[in-house]
N, C-alpha and C positions, 0 to 999 in steps of 0.2 A: 414539538410535533411527533407523534408516537407512529410508528410502522406496525400496523397489527399483523401482517403477513411475514411469514419466516422467510429467509433465503430460498430456500428448497421448494416454496408453496407454487402450485399451478398457476395461480394468478396473482402476483405481487402487483400493486398499484404501478402503470406506467409513469416513468418520469417524463416531465415536463420538456418541452423542446429546449428551455433554458437550461434545464437540469441536464439533459443529454449532451447539450454543447459543454457543460462544465466537466462532466465526467470525462467525454472525449479529449477536451484541453489537457486534462490531469494526464491520461494514457500518453497523449503525445508528448507530454513535457519531460516526463520520467523516462520514456523511451530514449529519446533525444540525449537526456542526462546521462544514462547508464550506458548506452551506446559508444560512445566517445568516438565517434567520427566527426561531426561538426563541431566539437569543442572537448576538450579532455574529461575522459572517464571519470563518473562518478562510482562511488560503491552503490549497492542497492539500498542500503539505510538513507545515505546521504542523499540520492538522488529523490526517494520519497521526501524526504524533510523539504528539500529545495524545491520540489513541485510545489510544495504548499506555503512557499516562503518562510519555513521555519530555520533556526539557527541549526547547523548541521554537526556541531561538535560531538554532543552526546552519542549522535548515530554513526560516528566512526566504528563503535564497539559492536555494531551489528554485521559490519563486513564480513563475508563468508562464514556465517553462522557462528558469531561470537569469535571471528577472528581463527579460530582452529580448523572451523568446518563441523564440530562437532555438535554444536548448538542448532538451534532452530533457525530455519530462514530468516535472514536478516530483512527481506522485504516485507515478510509478513509481520515480522514483528516491529517494524518501522511502520506498518500501517495502523498496528494498535497504538504505538506511541505517538502518534500525529492526532489520533481520535482523542485519547487521554490529554494531550495538551491542550487541544481545540474545544473538547467538550468536558473535561472534567474541573471540579470546582476548585478554584485556585486557593482556597484555605488550605493549606498543607492538613489540617485537623478534621476538614469535612469529609461528609461523606460522598461515596458514590453518587454523580447526578444520575437522575433518570436517563437522560440523553446519551450519557455516556454507557450506563449499562446496557440501554436498547441497541445503540450503535455497534458496541463490542459482541452483543450476542449475533447480533444479524451478520456484521462482519465476518466473524470467525465461521459461521453457517457457510457464508457465501464463498470464502477462500474454500473452504473443504467440499462444496459441490462445484462450483463453477472452475477452480484451478486445480484441484487435488482430485476431482471424480471421485469423492468419496474415499480417499488413501488419507489416512489421518498422519501420516510420516511427514515432518516437515524438517528432518535432521539436512541441513546443508549437503554435506558431503552424499547422503543417502540421495537427494534430488540429483544433484548434477554427475554421480558416478555414472548412470547411462550415456552421458554425452561427452566422455573421454575426457583427454588432458583439460586440467583446469584452465589453461591458457589458451586452450583450442576455440576455434570459432564456433563449434557447435555448443558447447556449452556457454560461451558468450551470448550467442543467438538466443539460447534457452533461458538465461538470468535477464537479457536485457526485455525480452518477453513477459517475463515473470514479473519484474518491478514496473513494468506498465500496466500489467494486467492487476497488481495490487494496487497501484495509484488510482485506477479506476474505480475499484472496489471501495477504496479510502474515499474517495470521492463521491461515490454513490451514498455510502452510508451518511457524508456529510448533509447531503440532499435529503435523503430519507429521514435523518434526526435532528436537524438543527436548520434553523432560520439564516443562521450567521455562519458564513464560511469565507476563508482568504481567496482572494482572487488569484487565478491561475494566471499569472503574469507571463508575457513572452520571453523567450530567451534570446539574450543580445548575442547572436552570433559574429566574432570579428571577421 
C-alpha cells in the first residue's frame, strides 16, 4: 500500500478510525514504558521496541544517543529499526522492499517536520541540553514525550505503508 503524499503535504490522506486508534495506542504504550512511573523505566529505544512487541536487546545500544550522547536520538533510530524489522526483506541478500523505502522516506520527513520543526540536528546531547540536567525532570519529560511521539509516527508509517502490523498489546502493570 503506497502513500503518495509526503509527510509535509497540505492534505495527506486521513487515517481511518482504526488506524488512528492504533497510532494512539502506540503513543500511550511508549509513554508509559519510558516514563517509568507505573512500571520500571525503559530507555527510548527499548520503549519503542517493546511498544511493537519486538525483542529489545539490540535496542539497548540506542540509549542516550548511542550510549555516549554523541549519536543520533535513540528514539528516532529505534523507529527506523522497527520499520526495518517489520517491513524489510527477511532475506539478508534481498533488496530494500518498496514498503520499507516508502515508510522510511515518510517517517524521516514526518519526524523532521512534526517533531523537529524542520531542525535536522538529532544528536542526543544537542536535543536534551536545553532541558538541563540529564537526570532532571525537564529532560525526562522531554524524552518521554519524544519517545511517545516517535512511537506514534512509527505506527502511522505502518498504517500508511503496510497492511500487516503487530498488535499494540496492553501493558500489564503490577
